[in-house]
Structure formats: structure tokens, C-alpha cells
C-alpha positions in Angstrom: 77.6 221.5 159.7 77.4 220.7 156.0 78.7 217.4 154.7 80.7 217.8 151.4 82.0 215.7 148.9 83.1 216.6 145.7 83.6 213.0 144.4 81.5 210.3 143.8 83.7 207.7 145.1 82.5 206.4 148.4 85.8 206.0 150.0 86.8 209.5 149.3 87.4 211.7 152.4 84.3 213.7 153.3 84.7 217.4 154.5 82.5 218.8 157.0 82.0 222.5 156.7 80.0 225.4 158.6 78.4 226.4 155.6 80.6 229.5 154.9 82.1 228.1 151.6 78.6 228.1 149.7 80.1 231.0 147.6 82.9 228.7 146.3 80.6 225.7 145.3 79.1 224.8 142.1 76.0 226.3 140.8 74.0 223.2 141.4 75.3 222.8 144.8 74.7 226.1 146.0 71.9 226.8 148.5 70.0 230.1 147.3 68.6 232.4 149.9 65.8 235.3 149.6 68.7 237.8 150.3 70.3 237.4 146.9 67.3 238.5 144.9 66.5 241.9 144.0 65.2 244.6 146.4 62.6 247.2 145.3 63.9 250.9 145.2 60.9 252.7 146.5 59.6 252.1 150.1 55.8 251.1 149.1 57.2 248.6 147.0 59.4 247.3 149.7 56.6 247.0 152.0 54.7 245.3 149.5 57.4 242.8 148.9 57.6 242.1 152.4 54.1 241.5 152.9 54.2 239.0 150.1 57.4 237.3 151.6 55.7 237.0 154.9 52.4 235.4 153.3 54.8 233.0 151.3 56.5 232.0 154.5 53.4 231.3 156.6 52.0 229.3 153.5 55.2 227.3 153.0 55.1 226.6 156.9 51.6 225.4 156.6 52.5 223.1 153.7 55.6 221.9 155.4 58.0 223.1 152.7 60.5 224.1 154.8 63.3 225.1 151.9 60.5 227.7 150.6 59.9 228.8 154.2 63.5 229.4 154.6 64.0 231.1 151.4 60.8 233.6 152.3 62.1 234.3 155.8 65.7 235.3 154.6 64.0 237.5 151.9 61.7 239.2 154.6 64.6 239.7 156.6 66.7 241.4 153.9 63.7 243.5 153.4 62.9 244.5 156.9 66.5 245.5 157.1 66.2 247.8 154.2 63.3 249.5 155.9 63.6 252.3 158.7 62.7 250.8 162.1 59.1 252.8 162.6 57.9 251.6 159.3 55.9 248.4 158.7 55.6 247.6 162.6 52.6 245.2 161.8 54.7 243.1 159.3 57.6 242.8 161.8 55.1 241.4 164.1 53.9 239.0 161.5 57.3 238.2 160.5 58.4 237.3 164.1 55.3 235.0 164.4 56.3 233.2 161.0 59.8 232.9 162.4 58.4 231.0 165.8 56.2 228.7 163.6 59.3 227.8 161.4 61.3 227.4 164.5 58.8 225.0 166.0 59.0 222.8 162.9 60.9 219.9 164.6 60.0 220.2 168.3 58.1 217.3 170.3 54.8 219.1 170.2 54.7 219.5 166.2 55.5 215.8 166.2 52.6 215.0 168.4 50.3 217.0 166.2 51.5 215.5 163.3 50.6 212.0 164.7 47.1 212.9 165.9 46.4 214.1 162.2 47.8 210.8 160.9 44.9 208.7 162.7 41.7 210.2 161.7 38.7 208.7 163.8 36.5 206.1 162.0 32.8 206.3 161.7 30.8 205.0 164.7 27.8 203.7 163.0 28.1 201.6 160.0 26.1 203.4 157.5 25.1 201.9 154.3 24.8 203.7 151.1 21.4 204.7 149.7 20.1 202.5 146.6 20.4 204.3 143.7 17.3 205.4 141.6 17.5 205.8 137.8 15.7 208.7 136.2 13.4 208.9 139.2 12.2 205.4 139.4 13.3 202.4 141.2 15.1 199.8 139.1 13.2 196.7 138.1 14.5 193.5 137.6 15.8 192.6 134.2 13.4 190.0 133.2 10.4 192.4 134.0 12.1 195.3 132.2 12.7 193.2 129.1 9.2 192.0 129.4 7.7 195.5 129.3 9.9 196.8 126.6 9.0 194.2 123.9 5.9 195.3 121.8 3.4 192.3 121.3 
């Protein structure tokens, strides 16, 4: 269901739609999909575009950019539909793996992994940084340095 309100008035009636009316909405509100972009004519170009779409989907899932992942997966779907079934078998397997990763984005396992990453382990030993040296020699106290610098 998609919440749809054409008015900025908070008291106006809000219509819930199933998303079938995306075509009638204003340009700013429309959700674009990869299916709307052009498909190459020749088969090798289709395969290359499919590989790029799958790579983009995997990258987007890694970065948790879900809208880009959705777009890339829809583009990959249209490209696989445009190809014969016996072509690009390896790419189809990669696409199904990417779809599974995208589908698992809100599962409890994904949330647990996110929580585990959020709290990194602290260092056990209290290490102190090494004292800095200036130009290969240890730093002298200011009074001693001034005394050496003055010619007599």
C-alpha cells in the first residue's frame, strides 16, 4: 500500500493505493524503475548491460542503498526477460543471489549483524603513543635550546 495525499492540508483525506496509479502521478512523485530505461538492441550489449546491472545491485545492497538496489534489480529483470533462456546462465544465478540478499534486508539476522557491527571491541591494553622526535633527534627543553642557539 502506498500513502497518497495530493494536498498539503493535514486534515485532508488520505487515499491508500496499491501502487497501480504510479503512471498518473506527478513527475516528482513517480517512482522510476529500471524497466523504463532503454534496452540495447544487440545480444552482447544486453549481456554486458545485465552484468553491469547485477554489479550495481550488489554494490547497492552492500551500501544499504535500497532504492538504487531496487532500480538495478528491476533493470536486470527486464534485461533477462529480453534474452533467451539458455543465454547468460551464470548472470541469472548471480541475479538470483543478489535478489536473495536484497530480500533479506529487513530480517532479524540482518538486524543482528548491524548491531554487532555497531559496537566494535575496545583495545585491551592501554597503549600510549610513542614520543615524537624532531628531525632525528630528541627534543630538548626550551631553556637549553635557547642557550645553545645564542652565539657568545
